[in-house]
C-alpha positions in Angstrom: 88.8 92.8 65.6 91.3 95.7 65.8 89.2 97.7 63.4 86.1 97.1 65.5 87.9 98.3 68.6 89.1 101.4 66.8 85.5 102.1 65.6 84.4 101.6 69.2 86.9 104.3 70.4 85.8 106.6 67.6 82.1 106.2 68.6 82.9 107.0 72.2 84.9 110.0 71.1 82.0 111.2 68.9 79.6 110.7 71.7 81.9 112.5 74.2 82.2 115.4 71.8 78.5 116.0 72.1 79.3 117.6 75.5 79.2 121.1 74.2 80.7 123.7 76.4 80.1 127.3 75.6 83.2 129.5 75.1 82.3 131.1 78.4 82.3 127.7 80.2 85.5 126.5 78.5 87.4 129.7 79.3 86.1 130.9 82.6 89.2 132.6 83.9 89.6 132.6 87.6 87.0 130.0 88.1 88.5 127.4 90.4 85.6 125.0 90.8 82.6 123.6 89.0 79.9 122.3 91.3 77.5 119.5 90.7 73.9 120.8 91.1 72.7 117.3 92.3 75.2 116.3 95.0 77.3 119.5 95.5 80.7 118.0 94.8 83.2 120.4 93.4 85.7 119.8 90.5 88.6 121.8 89.2 87.7 121.0 85.6 84.4 121.2 83.7 85.0 117.8 82.1 85.3 116.2 85.5 82.0 117.7 86.5 80.4 116.2 83.3 81.7 112.7 84.3 80.3 113.2 87.8 76.9 114.3 86.4 76.8 111.0 84.4 76.8 109.1 87.6 73.5 110.8 88.4 71.9 110.7 84.9 73.2 107.2 84.0 74.4 108.5 80.7 76.9 106.0 79.1 78.0 107.3 75.7 80.9 104.8 75.2 80.0 101.5 73.5 82.0 98.3 73.0 81.3 97.2 69.5 82.2 93.6 70.3 80.0 92.8 73.2 77.7 95.8 73.5 78.7 96.8 77.0 78.4 100.6 77.7 80.5 102.9 79.8 80.3 106.5 81.0 84.0 107.2 80.4 86.3 106.4 77.5 89.0 105.2 79.9 86.7 102.5 81.2 86.0 101.4 77.6 89.8 101.2 76.8 90.3 99.0 79.9 87.4 96.8 79.0 88.6 96.3 75.5 91.6 94.5 76.9 89.3 91.6 77.8 88.7 91.1 74.0 92.2 91.7 72.8 94.1 90.0 75.7 96.4 93.0 75.9 98.3 93.2 79.1 100.5 96.4 78.9 101.6 96.4 82.6 104.6 94.2 83.3 106.2 93.3 86.6 109.9 94.2 86.4 110.8 91.4 88.8 109.0 88.3 87.4 107.7 89.6 84.1 104.1 88.7 84.9 101.7 90.9 82.8 98.4 92.6 83.8 95.7 94.4 82.0 95.3 97.1 84.7 98.0 99.1 86.5 96.2 98.6 89.9 96.6 94.8 89.5 100.3 95.3 88.9 100.6 97.5 92.0 99.0 94.8 94.1 101.1 92.1 92.5 104.4 93.9 93.3 103.5 93.6 97.0 104.1 89.8 96.6 107.8 90.6 95.9 108.3 93.6 98.2 106.3 92.3 101.2 104.6 95.7 101.4 101.5 95.6 103.6 100.0 99.2 103.6 96.7 98.3 105.2 96.7 98.3 109.0 94.2 96.9 111.6 94.0 99.6 114.2 92.7 97.1 116.7 95.3 94.3 116.7 98.1 95.9 114.7 98.1 93.3 111.9 99.1 94.5 108.4 97.7 93.4 105.1 98.7 93.8 101.4 95.1 94.3 100.2 92.4 96.5 101.5 89.8 93.7 101.1 91.8 91.4 103.3 91.8 94.0 106.0 88.1 94.5 105.8 87.5 90.8 106.0 89.9 90.6 109.0 88.2 93.3 110.9 85.1 91.1 111.1 87.0 89.0 113.6 86.9 92.0 116.0 83.3 93.0 115.2 81.8 89.5 115.1 80.1 90.4 111.8 79.3 87.3 109.7 77.6 88.6 106.6 77.4 85.3 104.6 75.0 82.5 105.1 73.7 79.5 103.2 70.6 80.4 101.2 69.3 76.9 101.5 69.7 76.0 105.1 71.1 79.2 106.7 74.1 77.4 108.1 77.8 77.6 107.3 79.4 74.2 108.2 82.9 75.0 107.0 84.9 76.9 109.7 88.3 78.5 109.4 90.4 77.5 112.4 92.5 80.6 112.0 89.9 83.4 112.0 86.8 81.5 113.0 85.0 82.6 109.9 82.4 80.1 108.5 81.5 79.2 105.0 78.5 77.4 103.3 80.8 75.9 100.7 84.2 74.2 101.3 85.8 75.8 98.3 85.2 79.2 99.8 87.0 78.2 102.9 89.9 76.9 100.8 90.0 80.2 98.9 90.0 82.2 102.2 93.0 80.2 103.5 95.0 80.7 100.3 94.1 84.4 99.7 94.5 85.6 103.2 97.0 83.5 105.0 99.4 82.4 102.3 
């Protein structure tokens, strides 16, 4: 399996090397930005512009040899490969729990530190996750974006935030993820 993963990385690298910059493009002295002709975004490096252009063209030159999934950037392939290898290189220094992505470790650390960087500007509540804040804000807006596809009703109501669910397990998940 490890050889297959290395081949996958090599194929991605080979594909990425097809991005051929002229000497003039690579060494444009004094050029501070590279602009996307499609959306107008500016980048300080030509390689970053190429990545942006791939969002418009749909080009995905990096391939996973194990499952066939394709990616526009090598870094996304490397992260994806951890699904197959089980590699979890990011470790919590407090409880030693391991994660495959650094962002997940960052969110996990907040369990230990109590950090809640996301703030509701309406009621001054704080949240450890951005998604929790966005869900919470629906209390103030009255937005209820979910409904039962079968009957259109949501019979399971949260007594804390008044949000409703079509399935009882979603109510349970809500209570555990938001309030505990």
